[in-house]
GULO-281629 format. One record per residue: residue number from 1; x, y, z of N, C-alpha, C, O, CB in turn. Coordinates in steps of 0.2 Angstrom, whole numbers, plus 5000, padded with zeros to 4 digits. Glycine has a CB too. Example, Ala and Ser with C-alpha at 12.3 -4.5 7.8 and 13.67 -1.06 7.14 Angstrom:
2
<1 <5066 4972 5039> <5062 4978 5039> <5066 4984 5039> <5071 4983 5042> <5057 4978 5045>>
<2 <5064 4989 5035> <5068 4995 5036> <5064 5000 5039> <5067 5006 5040> <5070 4997 5029>>
END
This chain:
144
<1 <4909 4883 5039> <4910 4890 5036> <4913 4889 5029> <4918 4885 5029> <4914 4894 5041>>
<2 <4910 4892 5025> <4912 4892 5018> <4917 4897 5017> <4916 4903 5019> <4907 4892 5013>>
<3 <4923 4896 5014> <4928 4901 5013> <4927 4904 5006> <4931 4902 5001> <4935 4898 5013>>
<4 <4923 4908 5005> <4922 4912 4999> <4926 4919 4999> <4929 4920 5004> <4914 4914 4998>>
<5 <4925 4922 4994> <4929 4928 4993> <4928 4934 4999> <4932 4937 5001> <4928 4932 4986>>
<6 <4921 4934 5000> <4919 4939 5006> <4922 4937 5012> <4924 4941 5016> <4912 4940 5006>>
<7 <4922 4931 5014> <4925 4928 5020> <4932 4930 5021> <4935 4932 5026> <4923 4921 5021>>
<8 <4936 4928 5015> <4943 4930 5015> <4944 4937 5015> <4949 4939 5018> <4946 4926 5009>>
<9 <4940 4941 5012> <4941 4948 5012> <4940 4951 5019> <4944 4955 5022> <4936 4952 5007>>
<10 <4935 4948 5023> <4934 4950 5030> <4940 4949 5034> <4942 4953 5038> <4928 4947 5033>>
<11 <4943 4943 5033> <4949 4941 5037> <4955 4945 5036> <4958 4948 5040> <4951 4933 5036>>
<12 <4956 4947 5029> <4961 4951 5027> <4960 4958 5030> <4965 4961 5032> <4961 4951 5019>>
<13 <4954 4961 5029> <4953 4968 5032> <4955 4968 5040> <4958 4972 5042> <4946 4970 5030>>
<14 <4952 4963 5043> <4953 4963 5050> <4960 4962 5052> <4962 4966 5057> <4949 4957 5053>>
<15 <4964 4958 5049> <4971 4957 5051> <4975 4963 5049> <4979 4965 5053> <4974 4950 5048>>
<16 <4974 4965 5043> <4977 4971 5041> <4976 4977 5045> <4980 4981 5047> <4976 4973 5034>>
<17 <4970 4978 5047> <4968 4984 5051> <4971 4984 5058> <4973 4988 5061> <4960 4985 5052>>
<18 <4971 4978 5061> <4973 4977 5068> <4981 4978 5068> <4984 4981 5072> <4972 4970 5070>>
<19 <4984 4975 5062> <4991 4976 5062> <4993 4984 5061> <4998 4986 5064> <4994 4972 5056>>
<20 <4989 4987 5057> <4990 4994 5056> <4989 4998 5063> <4993 5003 5064> <4985 4997 5051>>
<21 <4984 4996 5067> <4983 5000 5073> <4989 4998 5078> <4991 5003 5082> <4976 4997 5076>>
<22 <4991 4992 5078> <4997 4990 5082> <5003 4995 5080> <5006 4997 5085> <4998 4983 5082>>
<23 <5004 4995 5074> <5010 4999 5072> <5009 5006 5073> <5014 5010 5075> <5011 4998 5064>>
<24 <5003 5009 5072> <5002 5016 5074> <5003 5017 5082> <5005 5022 5084> <4995 5018 5072>>
<25 <5000 5012 5086> <5001 5013 5093> <5008 5013 5095> <5010 5016 5099> <4997 5007 5096>>
<26 <5012 5008 5092> <5019 5008 5093> <5023 5014 5091> <5027 5017 5095> <5022 5002 5089>>
<27 <5021 5017 5086> <5024 5024 5083> <5022 5029 5088> <5026 5034 5089> <5021 5025 5076>>
<28 <5016 5029 5091> <5014 5034 5096> <5019 5034 5102> <5020 5039 5105> <5007 5034 5098>>
<29 <5021 5028 5104> <5025 5027 5110> <5032 5029 5108> <5036 5031 5112> <5025 5020 5112>>
<30 <5034 5028 5102> <5041 5028 5100> <5041 5033 5093> <5042 5030 5088> <5045 5022 5098>>
<31 <5041 5039 5094> <5040 5044 5088> <5046 5044 5084> <5045 5047 5078> <5038 5051 5091>>
<32 <5052 5042 5086> <5058 5043 5082> <5058 5037 5077> <5061 5038 5072> <5064 5042 5087>>
<33 <5054 5032 5077> <5053 5027 5072> <5048 5029 5067> <5042 5026 5067> <5052 5020 5075>>
<34 <5050 5033 5062> <5045 5036 5058> <5042 5031 5053> <5036 5031 5051> <5048 5042 5054>>
<35 <5046 5026 5051> <5044 5021 5047> <5038 5017 5049> <5034 5014 5046> <5050 5016 5045>>
<36 <5038 5016 5056> <5033 5012 5059> <5026 5016 5058> <5021 5013 5057> <5034 5011 5067>>
<37 <5027 5022 5059> <5021 5026 5058> <5018 5026 5051> <5012 5025 5050> <5022 5033 5060>>
<38 <5023 5027 5046> <5021 5026 5039> <5018 5019 5038> <5012 5019 5035> <5027 5027 5035>>
<39 <5021 5014 5040> <5018 5007 5039> <5012 5006 5042> <5007 5003 5039> <5023 5002 5041>>
<40 <5010 5009 5048> <5004 5008 5051> <4998 5012 5047> <4993 5009 5046> <5004 5011 5058>>
<41 <5000 5018 5044> <4995 5021 5040> <4994 5017 5034> <4988 5017 5031> <4998 5028 5039>>
<42 <4999 5015 5031> <4999 5011 5024> <4994 5005 5025> <4990 5003 5021> <5006 5009 5022>>
<43 <4995 5001 5031> <4991 4995 5032> <4984 4997 5033> <4979 4994 5030> <4994 4992 5039>>
<44 <4982 5003 5036> <4975 5005 5037> <4972 5007 5030> <4966 5006 5029> <4975 5011 5042>>
<45 <4976 5010 5026> <4974 5012 5020> <4973 5006 5015> <4968 5006 5011> <4979 5016 5016>>
<46 <4977 5001 5016> <4976 4995 5012> <4969 4991 5014> <4965 4989 5010> <4982 4990 5013>>
<47 <4968 4991 5021> <4962 4988 5023> <4956 4992 5021> <4951 4989 5019> <4962 4988 5031>>
<48 <4956 4999 5021> <4951 5003 5018> <4950 5001 5011> <4944 5001 5008> <4952 5010 5019>>
<49 <4955 5001 5007> <4954 4999 5000> <4951 4993 4999> <4947 4992 4994> <4961 4999 4996>>
<50 <4952 4988 5003> <4949 4981 5002> <4942 4982 5004> <4938 4979 5000> <4953 4976 5006>>
<51 <4940 4986 5009> <4933 4987 5011> <4929 4990 5005> <4924 4988 5003> <4933 4991 5017>>
<52 <4932 4995 5002> <4929 4999 4996> <4928 4994 4990> <4923 4994 4987> <4933 5005 4994>>
<53 <4933 4990 4989> <4933 4985 4983> <4927 4980 4985> <4924 4978 4980> <4940 4982 4982>>
<54 <4927 4977 4991> <4922 4972 4992> <4915 4975 4992> <4911 4972 4990> <4924 4969 4999>>
<55 <4914 4981 4994> <4908 4984 4994> <4906 4985 4987> <4900 4985 4985> <4907 4991 4998>>
<56 <4911 4987 4983> <4909 4988 4975> <4907 4981 4972> <4903 4981 4968> <4915 4991 4972>>
<57 <4911 4976 4974> <4909 4969 4972> <4902 4967 4974> <4899 4964 4970> <4915 4964 4974>>
<58 <4900 4969 4980> <4894 4967 4982> <4888 4970 4979> <4883 4967 4977> <4893 4968 4990>>
<59 <4889 4976 4977> <4884 4980 4973> <4885 4980 4966> <4881 4983 4962> <4884 4988 4976>>
<60 <4890 4977 4964> <4892 4976 4957> <4893 4983 4953> <4890 4984 4948> <4887 4972 4953>>
<61 <4897 4987 4957> <4898 4994 4954> <4905 4995 4952> <4909 4996 4957> <4896 4999 4959>>
<62 <4907 4995 4946> <4914 4995 4944> <4917 5002 4946> <4923 5002 4948> <4915 4995 4937>>
<63 <4914 5007 4947> <4917 5013 4949> <4919 5013 4956> <4924 5016 4958> <4912 5019 4948>>
<64 <4915 5010 4960> <4917 5009 4967> <4924 5004 4968> <4928 5005 4972> <4912 5006 4972>>
<65 <4924 4999 4964> <4929 4994 4964> <4936 4998 4961> <4941 4997 4964> <4928 4988 4959>>
<66 <4935 5002 4956> <4940 5006 4954> <4943 5011 4959> <4949 5012 4960> <4938 5010 4948>>
<67 <4938 5014 4963> <4940 5019 4969> <4944 5015 4974> <4949 5017 4976> <4934 5022 4972>>
<68 <4942 5009 4975> <4946 5005 4980> <4952 5003 4978> <4957 5003 4982> <4942 4998 4982>>
<69 <4953 5001 4972> <4960 5000 4969> <4964 5006 4969> <4970 5005 4970> <4959 4997 4961>>
<70 <4961 5012 4968> <4965 5018 4968> <4968 5019 4975> <4973 5021 4976> <4961 5024 4966>>
<71 <4964 5017 4980> <4966 5018 4987> <4972 5013 4989> <4977 5015 4992> <4960 5017 4992>>
<72 <4971 5007 4986> <4976 5002 4987> <4983 5004 4984> <4988 5003 4986> <4974 4995 4985>>
<73 <4982 5007 4978> <4988 5009 4974> <4991 5015 4977> <4997 5016 4977> <4986 5011 4967>>
<74 <4987 5020 4980> <4990 5025 4984> <4994 5023 4990> <4999 5025 4992> <4984 5030 4987>>
<75 <4991 5017 4993> <4995 5015 4999> <5002 5012 4997> <5007 5012 5000> <4991 5009 5003>>
<76 <5002 5009 4991> <5008 5006 4988> <5013 5011 4986> <5019 5011 4987> <5006 5002 4981>>
<77 <5010 5017 4984> <5015 5023 4982> <5017 5026 4989> <5023 5028 4989> <5011 5028 4978>>
<78 <5014 5025 4994> <5016 5028 5001> <5021 5023 5003> <5026 5025 5006> <5010 5028 5006>>
<79 <5021 5016 5002> <5026 5012 5003> <5033 5014 5000> <5038 5013 5003> <5024 5005 5001>>
<80 <5032 5016 4994> <5038 5018 4990> <5041 5024 4993> <5047 5024 4994> <5036 5019 4983>>
<81 <5037 5029 4995> <5040 5035 4998> <5043 5033 5005> <5048 5036 5007> <5034 5040 4999>>
<82 <5040 5029 5009> <5042 5027 5016> <5049 5023 5015> <5053 5024 5019> <5037 5022 5019>>
<83 <5049 5019 5010> <5056 5015 5009> <5061 5020 5007> <5067 5019 5009> <5055 5010 5003>>
<84 <5060 5025 5003> <5065 5030 5001> <5067 5034 5007> <5073 5036 5008> <5062 5034 4995>>
<85 <5062 5036 5011> <5063 5040 5017> <5068 5036 5022> <5072 5038 5025> <5057 5042 5020>>
<86 <5067 5029 5022> <5070 5025 5027> <5078 5025 5025> <5082 5024 5029> <5068 5018 5026>>
<87 <5079 5025 5019> <5086 5025 5016> <5089 5032 5015> <5094 5033 5011> <5087 5021 5010>>
<88 <5086 5037 5018> <5088 5044 5017> <5088 5047 5010> <5092 5051 5008> <5095 5045 5020>>
<89 <5082 5045 5007> <5081 5048 5000> <5074 5051 5000> <5069 5048 4997> <5082 5043 4994>>
<90 <5073 5057 5003> <5066 5060 5004> <5063 5061 4997> <5067 5063 4993> <5067 5066 5008>>
<91 <5057 5060 4997> <5053 5061 4991> <5047 5065 4992> <5044 5064 4998> <5051 5054 4988>>
<92 <5046 5070 4988> <5040 5074 4989> <5033 5070 4990> <5032 5065 4986> <5039 5079 4984>>
<93 <5029 5071 4995> <5023 5067 4996> <5018 5068 4990> <5014 5063 4989> <5020 5070 5003>>
<94 <5019 5073 4987> <5014 5074 4981> <5015 5069 4976> <5011 5067 4972> <5015 5081 4978>>
<95 <5021 5066 4975> <5023 5060 4971> <5019 5054 4972> <5018 5050 4968> <5030 5059 4971>>
<96 <5016 5054 4978> <5012 5048 4980> <5005 5048 4976> <5002 5043 4975> <5011 5048 4987>>
<97 <5003 5054 4974> <4997 5055 4970> <4998 5053 4963> <4993 5052 4960> <4994 5062 4971>>
<98 <5004 5053 4960> <5005 5052 4953> <5002 5045 4951> <4999 5045 4946> <5012 5053 4952>>
<99 <5004 5040 4954> <5002 5033 4952> <4994 5032 4953> <4991 5030 4948> <5005 5028 4957>>
<100 <4991 5034 4958> <4984 5033 4959> <4980 5037 4953> <4975 5035 4951> <4982 5035 4965>>
<101 <4983 5043 4952> <4979 5048 4947> <4980 5045 4940> <4976 5045 4936> <4982 5055 4947>>
<102 <4986 5042 4939> <4987 5039 4932> <4983 5033 4932> <4982 5030 4926> <4995 5037 4931>>
<103 <4981 5030 4937> <4977 5024 4937> <4969 5025 4937> <4966 5023 4932> <4978 5019 4943>>
<104 <4967 5030 4941> <4960 5031 4942> <4957 5035 4936> <4952 5033 4933> <4959 5035 4948>>
<105 <4961 5040 4934> <4958 5044 4928> <4957 5040 4922> <4951 5040 4919> <4963 5050 4926>>
<106 <4962 5036 4919> <4960 5032 4913> <4956 5026 4915> <4952 5024 4910> <4967 5029 4911>>
<107 <4956 5024 4921> <4951 5018 4923> <4944 5020 4922> <4940 5016 4919> <4952 5016 4930>>
<108 <4942 5026 4923> <4935 5028 4922> <4934 5029 4915> <4928 5030 4912> <4934 5034 4926>>
<109 <4939 5029 4911> <4938 5029 4903> <4938 5022 4900> <4938 5022 4894> <4944 5034 4900>>
<110 <4939 5017 4904> <4939 5010 4901> <4946 5007 4900> <4946 5002 4896> <4935 5011 4895>>
<111 <4951 5010 4902> <4958 5007 4901> <4960 5004 4907> <4966 5003 4908> <4962 5013 4899>>
<112 <4956 5001 4911> <4958 4998 4917> <4963 4992 4917> <4968 4991 4921> <4952 4996 4921>>
<113 <4962 4988 4912> <4966 4981 4911> <4973 4983 4910> <4977 4979 4913> <4963 4977 4906>>
<114 <4975 4988 4906> <4982 4989 4905> <4985 4993 4911> <4991 4993 4911> <4982 4993 4899>>
<115 <4982 4995 4916> <4985 4999 4921> <4986 4995 4927> <4989 4998 4932> <4980 5005 4922>>
<116 <4983 4989 4928> <4984 4986 4934> <4991 4984 4935> <4993 4982 4941> <4980 4979 4934>>
<117 <4996 4984 4930> <5003 4983 4931> <5006 4988 4936> <5012 4987 4938> <5006 4983 4924>>
<118 <5003 4994 4937> <5006 4999 4941> <5007 4996 4948> <5011 4998 4952> <5001 5005 4942>>
<119 <5002 4991 4951> <5003 4988 4957> <5010 4985 4957> <5014 4986 4962> <4998 4983 4959>>
<120 <5012 4981 4952> <5018 4978 4952> <5024 4983 4952> <5029 4982 4955> <5019 4973 4946>>
<121 <5023 4988 4948> <5028 4994 4947> <5030 4997 4954> <5035 4998 4955> <5025 4999 4942>>
<122 <5024 4999 4957> <5026 5002 4964> <5029 4997 4969> <5033 4999 4973> <5019 5005 4967>>
<123 <5027 4991 4968> <5030 4986 4973> <5038 4985 4971> <5042 4985 4976> <5027 4979 4972>>
<124 <5039 4985 4965> <5047 4985 4963> <5050 4992 4965> <5056 4991 4968> <5047 4984 4956>>
<125 <5047 4997 4964> <5050 5003 4967> <5051 5004 4974> <5055 5007 4977> <5045 5009 4965>>
<126 <5046 5000 4978> <5047 5000 4985> <5053 4996 4987> <5057 4998 4992> <5041 4997 4988>>
<127 <5055 4991 4983> <5061 4987 4985> <5067 4990 4983> <5072 4989 4986> <5060 4980 4982>>
<128 <5067 4994 4978> <5073 4997 4975> <5078 5001 4980> <5084 4999 4980> <5072 5001 4969>>
<129 <5075 5006 4983> <5079 5010 4988> <5083 5005 4993> <5089 5007 4994> <5075 5015 4991>>
<130 <5080 5001 4996> <5083 4997 5001> <5088 4992 4998> <5093 4990 5001> <5078 4993 5005>>
<131 <5087 4989 4992> <5091 4985 4989> <5098 4989 4986> <5103 4986 4987> <5088 4981 4982>>
<132 <5097 4995 4984> <5102 4999 4982> <5107 5001 4987> <5113 5002 4987> <5100 5005 4978>>
<133 <5104 5001 4993> <5108 5003 4999> <5109 4997 5004> <5111 4999 5010> <5104 5009 5003>>
<134 <5109 4991 5002> <5109 4986 5006> <5116 4985 5010> <5116 4982 5015> <5108 4979 5002>>
<135 <5121 4987 5007> <5127 4987 5011> <5128 4991 5017> <5132 4990 5021> <5133 4988 5006>>
<136 <5124 4997 5017> <5124 5002 5023> <5119 5001 5028> <5119 5004 5033> <5124 5009 5020>>
<137 <5114 4996 5026> <5109 4995 5031> <5111 4990 5037> <5115 4986 5036> <5103 4992 5027>>
<138 <5108 4991 5043> <5110 4987 5048> <5106 4980 5048> <5101 4980 5044> <5108 4990 5055>>
<139 <5109 4975 5051> <5106 4969 5051> <5111 4964 5048> <5116 4965 5045> <5100 4969 5047>>
<140 <5109 4957 5048> <5113 4952 5045> <5114 4953 5037> <5109 4955 5034> <5110 4945 5047>>
<141 <5119 4951 5035> <5121 4951 5028> <5123 4944 5025> <5126 4940 5029> <5126 4956 5026>>
<142 <5121 4943 5019> <5123 4936 5017> <5131 4937 5015> <5133 4942 5013> <5119 4934 5010>>
<143 <5134 4931 5016> <5141 4931 5015> <5142 4928 5008> <5139 4923 5006> <5145 4927 5020>>
<144 <5147 4931 5004> <5147 4929 4998> <5154 4929 4995> <5156 4927 4989> <5143 4932 4993>>
END
């Protein structure tokens, strides 16, 4: 078996989708753990985004690839909202649309290369709420 991009994408989608389904199933059994439900939905959205990107790559259609990247960026913005919700900083769900819209609208205008940094931006935003509240979160802490 040759490990080309489509093979790796298939493995990625399968593992991510199974993980998302397991998290959603766990959330259905334990409704009080809202973060688990968020994360399951996010994982399924990431898998869907990779499927859309891969189908766009197969057909060599930049518009479909951009739509897939928009779905993945939307899942990253949902990670940010879930992380803020986890540390009791609720955020309006409409804010999750801001990043993908700022990405997709200019991307169809040809400004795609400069906007890919939003993935990094949302990843850093996801980490910030938990880092800022690290002293009040449960779990092991580094001694210093």
